[in-house]
C-alpha positions as CSV (number, residue, x, y, z in Angstrom):
1,X,0.0,0.0,0.0
2,X,1.2,3.5,-0.8
3,X,2.1,5.7,2.2
4,X,1.0,9.3,2.2
5,X,2.7,11.9,4.4
6,X,1.2,15.4,4.7
7,X,2.7,18.6,6.0
8,X,2.0,22.3,6.0
9,X,-1.0,22.7,8.3
10,X,-1.3,25.0,11.3
11,X,-3.2,27.9,12.7
12,X,-3.8,30.8,10.4
13,X,-5.9,34.0,10.5
14,X,-8.8,34.6,8.1
15,X,-7.5,36.1,4.9
16,X,-4.1,34.3,5.3
17,X,-2.5,31.6,3.2
18,X,-1.0,28.2,3.7
19,X,0.4,25.5,1.5
20,X,-0.2,21.8,2.1
21,X,2.1,19.1,0.8
22,X,1.6,15.3,0.4
23,X,4.4,13.0,-0.4
24,X,3.6,9.5,-1.7
25,X,5.9,6.6,-1.0
26,X,5.9,5.8,-4.7
27,X,4.6,7.4,-7.9
28,X,1.2,6.3,-9.0
29,X,0.0,9.4,-10.7
30,X,-0.6,7.7,-14.0
31,X,-2.9,5.1,-12.6
32,X,-4.6,6.7,-9.6
33,X,-6.6,9.8,-8.7
34,X,-5.0,11.9,-6.0
35,X,-6.0,14.9,-4.0
36,X,-7.3,16.5,-0.9
37,X,-10.3,16.1,1.3
38,X,-11.3,17.8,4.5
39,X,-13.5,17.1,7.5
40,X,-14.8,19.8,9.7
41,X,-16.0,19.1,13.3
42,X,-19.4,17.4,13.2
43,X,-19.4,17.1,9.4
44,X,-18.7,14.5,6.8
45,X,-15.5,14.3,4.9
46,X,-15.7,16.3,1.7
47,X,-13.7,16.7,-1.5
48,X,-11.5,19.8,-1.7
49,X,-9.5,19.4,-4.8
50,X,-8.3,16.4,-6.8
51,X,-6.4,15.2,-9.9
52,X,-8.2,12.6,-11.9
53,X,-6.2,9.7,-13.4
54,X,-6.2,11.7,-16.6
55,X,-4.6,14.6,-14.9
56,X,-7.7,16.8,-14.9
57,X,-8.6,18.8,-11.7
58,X,-11.8,18.9,-9.7
59,X,-12.6,21.5,-7.0
60,X,-15.3,22.0,-4.4
61,X,-17.3,25.1,-5.3
62,X,-16.4,26.6,-2.0
63,X,-12.7,26.7,-2.8
64,X,-12.6,27.6,-6.5
65,X,-10.5,30.6,-7.1
66,X,-8.8,30.4,-3.7
67,X,-7.1,26.9,-3.7
68,X,-5.1,25.5,-6.6
69,X,-3.9,21.9,-6.6
70,X,-0.6,21.1,-8.2
71,X,1.9,18.3,-8.4
72,X,5.5,17.4,-8.9
73,X,5.9,14.1,-10.6
74,X,9.6,13.9,-9.9
75,X,9.0,14.2,-6.1
76,X,5.8,12.1,-5.9
77,X,4.2,15.1,-4.3
78,X,1.0,17.0,-4.6
79,X,0.4,20.5,-3.2
80,X,-2.5,22.6,-2.2
81,X,-1.7,26.3,-1.9
82,X,-4.7,27.9,-0.1
83,X,-5.3,31.6,-0.3
84,X,-7.9,33.9,1.3
85,X,-8.7,31.4,4.0
86,X,-12.0,31.7,5.8
87,X,-13.1,30.4,9.2
88,X,-15.3,27.9,7.4
89,X,-12.2,26.3,5.9
90,X,-11.4,25.1,9.4
91,X,-11.0,21.3,9.2
92,X,-8.6,18.4,9.2
93,X,-7.2,18.1,5.7
94,X,-6.4,14.6,4.3
95,X,-4.4,13.6,1.4
96,X,-6.1,10.8,-0.6
97,X,-5.0,8.4,-3.3
98,X,-7.8,6.5,-5.1
99,X,-6.9,3.4,-7.1
100,X,-8.9,2.3,-10.1
101,X,-12.1,0.4,-9.3
102,X,-11.3,-3.1,-8.1
103,X,-7.7,-2.4,-7.3
104,X,-8.1,-2.0,-3.6
105,X,-9.1,0.6,-1.0
106,X,-8.3,4.3,-0.9
107,X,-5.1,5.4,0.8
108,X,-5.3,8.2,3.3
109,X,-2.7,10.4,4.9
110,X,-2.7,11.0,8.7
111,X,-4.5,14.3,8.4
112,X,-3.3,17.8,9.2
113,X,-5.3,20.3,11.2
114,X,-6.0,23.8,9.9
115,X,-7.8,26.1,12.3
116,X,-8.7,29.5,10.7
117,X,-9.3,32.2,13.2
118,X,-11.7,35.1,12.5
C-alpha cells in the first residue's frame, strides 16, 4: 500500500495563506486519482481538490479561485496552496489516493489540522 505523508498545516488568520504538501511513497500518478479532502467538526469528509487519473482537476465550489492543486511528478508530491482562507475552511485536511475500481481501497494520509481564526 502507498504511504502518504502530509505537511504544512497550522493555525492561520482569516485572509491568510497556507500550502499543504503530500508525499507519496511511490509514484502512481498515471494510474490513480490523488487529491485533498477535509473534515470539519461534526461534518462528513468532503472533497476539496483532486487530480483525476487523466490529470484533470476537480474542485469544491467553496474553494474555487482560492485553492489550486498542483503536483511534482519527480517528487511524488502534490500540493495545495490555499489563499484567502476563511473560518469555514477550518477542518482536518487529508491527502487521498484512489486506485482504479477493483484495485483496492483508498489510501489516506494521517491528516493535518487547519484552524482558521476570524
